C-alpha positions, 0 to 999 in steps of 0.5 A, a space after each residue: 815923891 817916890 817913883 812908885 807914886 809917879 808910876 801909879 799915875 803914869 800906868 793909869 794915864 797909859 790905860 786911859 789912852 790905850 789899854 793895849 799899851 800895858 799888854 805884855 805881848 811876849 807873855 801873851 805869846 807864851 800863854 797862847 803857846 801853852 793853850 795850843 800845847 795843852 792836850 788835857 781838857 783841864 790843862 787847856 781850860 787852865 791855860 785859857 784862863 791864864 791867857 785871858 788874864 794876861 790879855 785883858 788889862 783890868 782897870 780896877 787895880 790901875 784906878 785904885 793906885 791912881 786914886 791913892 797917889 794922883 792928888 799928892 803927886 799932882 800937888 808936888 809936881 804942880 799939875 792942875 786938875 785941868 791937865 788930867 781932864 785934858 788927858 781924859 781922866 774921868 771926873 768921878 775918878 778925879 773926885 775919888 782921888 781928892 781933886 776939886 772937880 765940878 759935877 759933870 753934865 753928861 753920863 757915860 762920857 769922859 771928862 773931855 766930853 768924848 765917848 769912852 772907847 773899848 779896844 777894837 776886835 780884829 775882824 776875821 777877814 782882816 786876819 785872813 788878809 794878813 795871813 794871805 799877804 804873809 810871805 814864808 812860814 808862820 805860826 799862830 803867834 806870828 799871826 796874833 803879833 802881826 794882825 792881832 786877834 784872839 787865839 780863838 779868832 786866829 785859829 778859826 781864820 787859819 782853819 777856814 783858810 786850810 779848808 779853802 786850800 789857801 794855807 797848808 799845815 806843815 807840822 811842828 817847827 823843826 829844831 824848836 828849842 823853846 819850852 813845851 812842844 813845838 808850835 805848828 807851822 803853816 804857809 800859804 798854798 
């Protein structure tokens, strides 16, 4: 069995456990900075599209790779279908992969009977609280790494705090040596 086959099984199991495990935060930060740096509306649209692709983990390709590899891998590794069900792999995915799984009784549920959950959105107030408790200066990507939230939600939180007089916009980061323009730096007022 190849490492690629095992990795296909591993990646889908990680996706089921928590899709955010598969996010590349450094890539998301780079894409976020590209959005912030874009001045042309078309460039900004393209940068937003790239950021969305980087931030959203698609189940389809992971599921397809799992379906193509899981049964052969499980047979060779001696892993029973019940183990996959314990890890909440949906019965329909297991059937599609070639496992013998009895028909499920409920709709919209995982194999173990729990409801499938989406990643939670970060409330604007939580982002504001993180910013107000942050010591020192920060850029928008620091907030996204620390508190979470989409670039638009983080930008809205910062703008509202600036309007309220709680945060000051300092300007571009001094001595910035990365690609593109320097990110804007902020601090609590």
